[in-house]
N, CA and C atoms as a LAMMPS dump frame, in Angstrom:
ITEM: TIMESTEP
0
ITEM: NUMBER OF ATOMS
312
ITEM: BOX BOUNDS ff ff ff
-5.0000000000000000e+02 5.0000000000000000e+02
-5.0000000000000000e+02 5.0000000000000000e+02
-5.0000000000000000e+02 5.0000000000000000e+02
ITEM: ATOMS id mol type element x y z
1 1 1 N 447.207 -354.842 380.479
2 1 2 C 446.745 -355.9 381.356
3 1 3 C 445.429 -356.45 380.819
4 2 1 N 445.27 -357.749 380.921
5 2 2 C 444.043 -358.424 380.492
6 2 3 C 443.211 -358.735 381.724
7 3 1 N 442.008 -358.154 381.782
8 3 2 C 441.135 -358.334 382.939
9 3 3 C 439.886 -359.113 382.528
10 4 1 N 439.597 -360.158 383.299
11 4 2 C 438.418 -360.99 383.085
12 4 3 C 437.458 -360.77 384.244
13 5 1 N 436.241 -360.341 383.942
14 5 2 C 435.226 -360.086 384.956
15 5 3 C 434.243 -361.248 384.973
16 6 1 N 433.96 -361.774 386.17
17 6 2 C 433.137 -362.976 386.316
18 6 3 C 431.982 -362.713 387.277
19 7 1 N 430.77 -363.103 386.831
20 7 2 C 429.616 -363.115 387.724
21 7 3 C 428.827 -364.4 387.447
22 8 1 N 427.65 -364.518 388.004
23 8 2 C 426.901 -365.766 387.862
24 8 3 C 426.353 -365.986 386.46
25 9 1 N 425.647 -365.006 385.924
26 9 2 C 424.904 -365.192 384.68
27 9 3 C 425.512 -364.491 383.466
28 10 1 N 426.514 -363.664 383.667
29 10 2 C 427.138 -362.891 382.582
30 10 3 C 426.093 -362.039 381.859
31 11 1 N 425.214 -361.406 382.673
32 11 2 C 424.168 -360.564 382.089
33 11 3 C 424.26 -359.111 382.541
34 12 1 N 424.636 -358.87 383.796
35 12 2 C 424.562 -357.513 384.328
36 12 3 C 425.916 -357.004 384.823
37 13 1 N 426.406 -357.583 385.907
38 13 2 C 427.607 -357.042 386.547
39 13 3 C 428.864 -357.196 385.702
40 14 1 N 429.187 -358.41 385.282
41 14 2 C 430.448 -358.592 384.552
42 14 3 C 430.437 -357.942 383.166
43 15 1 N 429.333 -357.994 382.387
44 15 2 C 429.356 -357.274 381.117
45 15 3 C 429.458 -355.749 381.3
46 16 1 N 428.838 -355.233 382.358
47 16 2 C 428.967 -353.801 382.645
48 16 3 C 430.421 -353.461 382.936
49 17 1 N 431.08 -354.277 383.75
50 17 2 C 432.493 -354.049 384.067
51 17 3 C 433.367 -354.174 382.826
52 18 1 N 433.074 -355.168 381.996
53 18 2 C 433.844 -355.352 380.762
54 18 3 C 433.806 -354.084 379.914
55 19 1 N 432.62 -353.522 379.729
56 19 2 C 432.475 -352.311 378.92
57 19 3 C 433.075 -351.085 379.617
58 20 1 N 432.874 -350.998 380.917
59 20 2 C 433.31 -349.833 381.679
60 20 3 C 434.831 -349.674 381.698
61 21 1 N 435.549 -350.784 381.78
62 21 2 C 437.005 -350.727 381.933
63 21 3 C 437.783 -351.037 380.661
64 22 1 N 437.091 -351.087 379.51
65 22 2 C 437.792 -351.448 378.277
66 22 3 C 438.812 -350.402 377.846
67 23 1 N 438.697 -349.183 378.363
68 23 2 C 439.719 -348.178 378.049
69 23 3 C 440.932 -348.296 378.972
70 24 1 N 440.784 -349.018 380.081
71 24 2 C 441.887 -349.213 381.03
72 24 3 C 442.633 -350.523 380.8
73 25 1 N 441.924 -351.534 380.327
74 25 2 C 442.469 -352.88 380.164
75 25 3 C 441.943 -353.496 378.871
76 26 1 N 442.534 -354.612 378.498
77 26 2 C 441.905 -355.496 377.522
78 26 3 C 440.935 -356.329 378.353
79 27 1 N 439.648 -356.29 378.046
80 27 2 C 438.649 -356.893 378.931
81 27 3 C 437.815 -357.967 378.245
82 28 1 N 437.371 -358.908 379.069
83 28 2 C 436.385 -359.918 378.69
84 28 3 C 435.533 -360.181 379.926
85 29 1 N 434.377 -360.816 379.711
86 29 2 C 433.537 -361.201 380.844
87 29 3 C 433.018 -362.611 380.619
88 30 1 N 432.659 -363.237 381.737
89 30 2 C 432.151 -364.611 381.685
90 30 3 C 431.218 -364.85 382.862
91 31 1 N 430.387 -365.871 382.707
92 31 2 C 429.493 -366.271 383.777
93 31 3 C 429.83 -367.677 384.244
94 32 1 N 429.438 -367.957 385.459
95 32 2 C 429.645 -369.304 386.003
96 32 3 C 428.521 -370.256 385.586
97 33 1 N 427.336 -369.721 385.297
98 33 2 C 426.189 -370.577 385.034
99 33 3 C 425.478 -370.295 383.722
100 34 1 N 425.679 -369.131 383.118
101 34 2 C 425.008 -368.745 381.872
102 34 3 C 425.868 -367.775 381.1
103 35 1 N 425.385 -367.429 379.909
104 35 2 C 426.103 -366.473 379.083
105 35 3 C 427.375 -367.089 378.53
106 36 1 N 428.385 -366.278 378.338
107 36 2 C 429.698 -366.792 377.96
108 36 3 C 430.258 -367.481 379.185
109 37 1 N 430.326 -368.793 379.159
110 37 2 C 430.727 -369.541 380.352
111 37 3 C 432.229 -369.459 380.592
112 38 1 N 432.588 -369.395 381.849
113 38 2 C 433.987 -369.368 382.244
114 38 3 C 434.653 -370.681 381.861
115 39 1 N 435.829 -370.582 381.24
116 39 2 C 436.598 -371.761 380.833
117 39 3 C 438.029 -371.613 381.306
118 40 1 N 438.755 -372.712 381.289
119 40 2 C 440.168 -372.649 381.66
120 40 3 C 440.941 -371.767 380.686
121 41 1 N 440.575 -371.776 379.414
122 41 2 C 441.297 -370.929 378.448
123 41 3 C 441.052 -369.442 378.706
124 42 1 N 439.846 -369.072 379.141
125 42 2 C 439.61 -367.677 379.52
126 42 3 C 440.446 -367.299 380.739
127 43 1 N 440.513 -368.196 381.704
128 43 2 C 441.335 -367.92 382.887
129 43 3 C 442.812 -367.797 382.509
130 44 1 N 443.275 -368.657 381.639
131 44 2 C 444.666 -368.589 381.205
132 44 3 C 444.948 -367.29 380.465
133 45 1 N 443.983 -366.78 379.713
134 45 2 C 444.126 -365.525 378.979
135 45 3 C 444.337 -364.338 379.923
136 46 1 N 443.653 -364.347 381.049
137 46 2 C 443.6 -363.183 381.943
138 46 3 C 444.853 -363.016 382.793
139 47 1 N 445.242 -361.754 382.986
140 47 2 C 446.269 -361.403 383.973
141 47 3 C 445.623 -361.173 385.334
142 48 1 N 444.385 -360.689 385.309
143 48 2 C 443.627 -360.386 386.514
144 48 3 C 442.227 -360.927 386.34
145 49 1 N 441.741 -361.642 387.355
146 49 2 C 440.371 -362.155 387.349
147 49 3 C 439.613 -361.419 388.451
148 50 1 N 438.474 -360.844 388.08
149 50 2 C 437.677 -360.062 389.023
150 50 3 C 436.329 -360.742 389.195
151 51 1 N 436.114 -361.345 390.364
152 51 2 C 434.826 -361.947 390.707
153 51 3 C 433.954 -360.873 391.35
154 52 1 N 432.679 -360.956 391.124
155 52 2 C 431.786 -359.951 391.695
156 52 3 C 431.483 -360.212 393.163
157 53 1 N 431.668 -361.451 393.629
158 53 2 C 431.5 -361.715 395.064
159 53 3 C 432.366 -362.904 395.487
160 54 1 N 432.475 -363.091 396.788
161 54 2 C 433.352 -364.13 397.341
162 54 3 C 432.914 -365.541 396.965
163 55 1 N 431.604 -365.769 396.855
164 55 2 C 431.11 -367.097 396.476
165 55 3 C 431.59 -367.464 395.063
166 56 1 N 431.583 -366.501 394.176
167 56 2 C 432.072 -366.753 392.824
168 56 3 C 433.576 -367.038 392.844
169 57 1 N 434.291 -366.323 393.665
170 57 2 C 435.735 -366.576 393.778
171 57 3 C 435.994 -368.008 394.244
172 58 1 N 435.242 -368.446 395.235
173 58 2 C 435.382 -369.834 395.716
174 58 3 C 435.018 -370.838 394.623
175 59 1 N 433.976 -370.554 393.879
176 59 2 C 433.541 -371.461 392.816
177 59 3 C 434.604 -371.565 391.721
178 60 1 N 435.244 -370.463 391.402
179 60 2 C 436.34 -370.49 390.419
180 60 3 C 437.435 -371.427 390.919
181 61 1 N 437.756 -371.334 392.205
182 61 2 C 438.775 -372.202 392.799
183 61 3 C 438.396 -373.672 392.758
184 62 1 N 437.113 -373.973 392.977
185 62 2 C 436.647 -375.364 392.93
186 62 3 C 436.713 -375.93 391.518
187 63 1 N 436.278 -375.142 390.544
188 63 2 C 436.203 -375.625 389.163
189 63 3 C 437.556 -375.656 388.458
190 64 1 N 438.398 -374.702 388.811
191 64 2 C 439.672 -374.546 388.095
192 64 3 C 440.827 -374.4 389.086
193 65 1 N 441.107 -375.432 389.882
194 65 2 C 442.12 -375.285 390.942
195 65 3 C 443.515 -374.951 390.425
196 66 1 N 443.931 -375.523 389.311
197 66 2 C 445.275 -375.239 388.789
198 66 3 C 445.404 -373.786 388.359
199 67 1 N 444.433 -373.292 387.611
200 67 2 C 444.463 -371.917 387.138
201 67 3 C 444.304 -370.936 388.302
202 68 1 N 443.464 -371.301 389.262
203 68 2 C 443.184 -370.452 390.422
204 68 3 C 444.463 -370.113 391.172
205 69 1 N 445.32 -371.087 391.341
206 69 2 C 446.557 -370.88 392.096
207 69 3 C 447.558 -370.001 391.357
208 70 1 N 447.414 -369.891 390.051
209 70 2 C 448.367 -369.121 389.244
210 70 3 C 447.918 -367.688 388.992
211 71 1 N 446.693 -367.344 389.336
212 71 2 C 446.114 -366.058 388.958
213 71 3 C 445.908 -365.129 390.139
214 72 1 N 445.969 -363.837 389.827
215 72 2 C 445.534 -362.846 390.804
216 72 3 C 444.025 -362.744 390.638
217 73 1 N 443.293 -363.099 391.688
218 73 2 C 441.834 -363.071 391.652
219 73 3 C 441.351 -362.199 392.802
220 74 1 N 440.575 -361.185 392.466
221 74 2 C 440.022 -360.317 393.491
222 74 3 C 438.502 -360.435 393.487
223 75 1 N 437.914 -360.108 394.626
224 75 2 C 436.462 -360.102 394.758
225 75 3 C 436.02 -358.689 395.105
226 76 1 N 435.021 -358.203 394.389
227 76 2 C 434.539 -356.844 394.63
228 76 3 C 433.373 -356.779 395.606
229 77 1 N 432.777 -357.916 395.934
230 77 2 C 431.643 -357.971 396.87
231 77 3 C 430.505 -357.038 396.451
232 78 1 N 430.085 -357.206 395.209
233 78 2 C 428.956 -356.434 394.671
234 78 3 C 427.769 -357.379 394.514
235 79 1 N 426.653 -357.093 395.198
236 79 2 C 425.496 -357.996 395.132
237 79 3 C 424.847 -357.99 393.752
238 80 1 N 424.122 -359.052 393.466
239 80 2 C 423.445 -359.217 392.179
240 80 3 C 422.078 -358.546 392.224
241 81 1 N 422.091 -357.229 392.394
242 81 2 C 420.839 -356.469 392.507
243 81 3 C 420.768 -355.337 391.494
244 82 1 N 421.635 -355.353 390.501
245 82 2 C 421.718 -354.263 389.54
246 82 3 C 421.393 -354.732 388.132
247 83 1 N 420.968 -353.794 387.308
248 83 2 C 420.72 -354.052 385.887
249 83 3 C 421.986 -353.728 385.099
250 84 1 N 422.045 -354.226 383.877
251 84 2 C 423.183 -353.943 383.008
252 84 3 C 423.322 -352.431 382.806
253 85 1 N 424.542 -351.961 382.985
254 85 2 C 424.903 -350.563 382.742
255 85 3 C 424.192 -349.571 383.658
256 86 1 N 423.617 -350.035 384.757
257 86 2 C 422.943 -349.158 385.705
258 86 3 C 423.962 -348.177 386.29
259 87 1 N 423.642 -346.884 386.339
260 87 2 C 424.605 -345.893 386.833
261 87 3 C 425.156 -346.208 388.23
262 88 1 N 424.307 -346.71 389.118
263 88 2 C 424.773 -347.052 390.469
264 88 3 C 425.789 -348.191 390.43
265 89 1 N 425.557 -349.173 389.558
266 89 2 C 426.496 -350.277 389.409
267 89 3 C 427.83 -349.77 388.886
268 90 1 N 427.798 -348.893 387.891
269 90 2 C 429.028 -348.354 387.332
270 90 3 C 429.819 -347.58 388.385
271 91 1 N 429.129 -346.807 389.214
272 91 2 C 429.808 -346.051 390.273
273 91 3 C 430.456 -346.994 391.285
274 92 1 N 429.752 -348.052 391.667
275 92 2 C 430.302 -349.02 392.627
276 92 3 C 431.49 -349.758 392.01
277 93 1 N 431.378 -350.154 390.759
278 93 2 C 432.491 -350.834 390.091
279 93 3 C 433.737 -349.954 390.08
280 94 1 N 433.574 -348.683 389.74
281 94 2 C 434.72 -347.763 389.719
282 94 3 C 435.344 -347.634 391.101
283 95 1 N 434.504 -347.481 392.106
284 95 2 C 435.001 -347.332 393.474
285 95 3 C 435.747 -348.584 393.94
286 96 1 N 435.138 -349.739 393.73
287 96 2 C 435.748 -350.992 394.2
288 96 3 C 437.033 -351.305 393.447
289 97 1 N 437.045 -351.091 392.137
290 97 2 C 438.257 -351.348 391.369
291 97 3 C 439.374 -350.396 391.763
292 98 1 N 439.041 -349.16 392.061
293 98 2 C 440.076 -348.203 392.463
294 98 3 C 440.694 -348.575 393.798
295 99 1 N 439.954 -349.311 394.637
296 99 2 C 440.506 -349.787 395.91
297 99 3 C 441.593 -350.827 395.666
298 100 1 N 441.506 -351.552 394.554
299 100 2 C 442.458 -352.623 394.253
300 100 3 C 443.559 -352.191 393.286
301 101 1 N 443.241 -351.271 392.396
302 101 2 C 444.183 -350.883 391.339
303 101 3 C 444.134 -349.378 391.12
304 102 1 N 445.12 -348.884 390.424
305 102 2 C 445.133 -347.46 390.075
306 102 3 C 444.341 -347.256 388.791
307 103 1 N 443.059 -346.91 388.956
308 103 2 C 442.185 -346.663 387.815
309 103 3 C 441.59 -345.28 387.989
310 104 1 N 441.519 -344.531 386.909
311 104 2 C 440.987 -343.166 386.966
312 104 3 C 439.498 -343.175 386.716
């Protein structure tokens, strides 16, 4: 499965998730406003799109309505209060992803 992780700046949450789950999925990450910017081709690549919060999920729908309707998009509701690779962030990512998918 190809999983695309999306946050605002592509600095902390989504890159941490990309690295954390690379043994479970083929992973990439993108930001809505900075970093590797989210594009329609990235959305088309992904089997699963994981937004870090509901606002990002809505923004994906506004910017890419055609792709949005074709994709499984989940929101983890993780606030932007963590640093890259922070142990607490990694624990929350594992917990939230396990609620949606079978991940060890």
